C-alpha positions, 0 to 999 in steps of 0.5 A: 822194549824187553830185556832180551831185545836189548841184549840181542841188539848188544850182542850184534853190536859187539859182533859187528864191532869186531867187523867195523874196526878192521875196516880197510884204510882209505887214502892212507888213513883209517875211518875215526873210531866214532864213525866206525862204532856209529856204523856198527850200531847202525847195522845192529839197529837194523838186523835186531828186527829180524833175529829172535830175541836172545836168552838173558844170560844166567850169571855174569860169568856166562855174559863175559863169556857171551861178549868176549865171544861175539867181539872175538867172532867179529874180529875173526870175521873182519880178518878174513874180510881184510886179507884181501887188501893185505895181498894187494898191499903185499903185491904192490910192494913187491912191484914197487921193489921190482920196477925200481920205484921203492923208497929210499932207506929210512922212510916210514914203511907206513907213509904214502910217500914211502909206497905210493905204488902200494897205496895206489893199488890199495886204493884201487882194490877198495874202488873195486871192492864197492864196484863188484858189491864187496860190502853187500856180500860182507854185509850179507855174510855177516847177516847170515852169521846169525843164522849159524851162531845166534846172538850170545852163542859165538861159537867157531868151527872146529877147523877155524884156526886152520882156516884162519892160518890158510888165509894168512898164507892166501895173501902171499900167494894172491900177492905173488900170483898179481905181481908175477909179471912184474917179477918176470919182466924184471928177470927178463931186463936183467938177464938182457942187460947181463949179456948186453954188458958182456957184449958192450963192456963200456956201456953203463948196464946199471943206469940204462937198465933202471930206466928201462926197467921203471919205463916198462914196469909202468907201461905193464902196470897200466896194462894189468888192471884187468888182470889185477880186477880178474883176481879181486872180483873172484876173491871178493866173489868167495869172500861171504863163503871163506867168512861163513866157513868159521861158524859151525855148520848146521 
């Protein structure tokens, strides 16, 4: 086993660590650190056999630059792949607020009991991620990244910062698109009961509108699975391209 092989394995491992550290939560809990490091080691062991050996750094400063750059590049790739799940969670919190299922004040935002609908939609997005072979797309983009940026040469595209900012704004856009039917439903229900309250002043509009909003919202959620799946299919299909846009073109 040569020094070049070990150096290539180390660089692939460090770039993979940046991605697996940002794995989405499952059932409100992240995977253990040992499991994520083991996954990064397995990916590095598989890919190192098909990559050319990288050159040994000439000095310690170059070694530090290479290792830090590989981790930063892996974190950037993982950040882009995480944005779709963040958008789904954001949409779930908007929907919970619109249909009256948000938690009472004082609950922890990260607790499953405080945002059951958001947690449900996050789990639904993870299931669709594996169903649509999104994990294979991420792995293929990760392997392709070593063609654009060889091991030990972690260079970003000149517009990488703008791409990261664009992905952050895309979270709000996708979250609003997913939750738009529920926002419209809440507006129509409030408008209808506002008119009804003016026509029948003795009616307790607040209590009736809350129950109607919850029932109509749950009914709409039961039929919105295909719409959410359509949005997520497009996002997972474009995910490898958005990841590789961070790297210099060849």
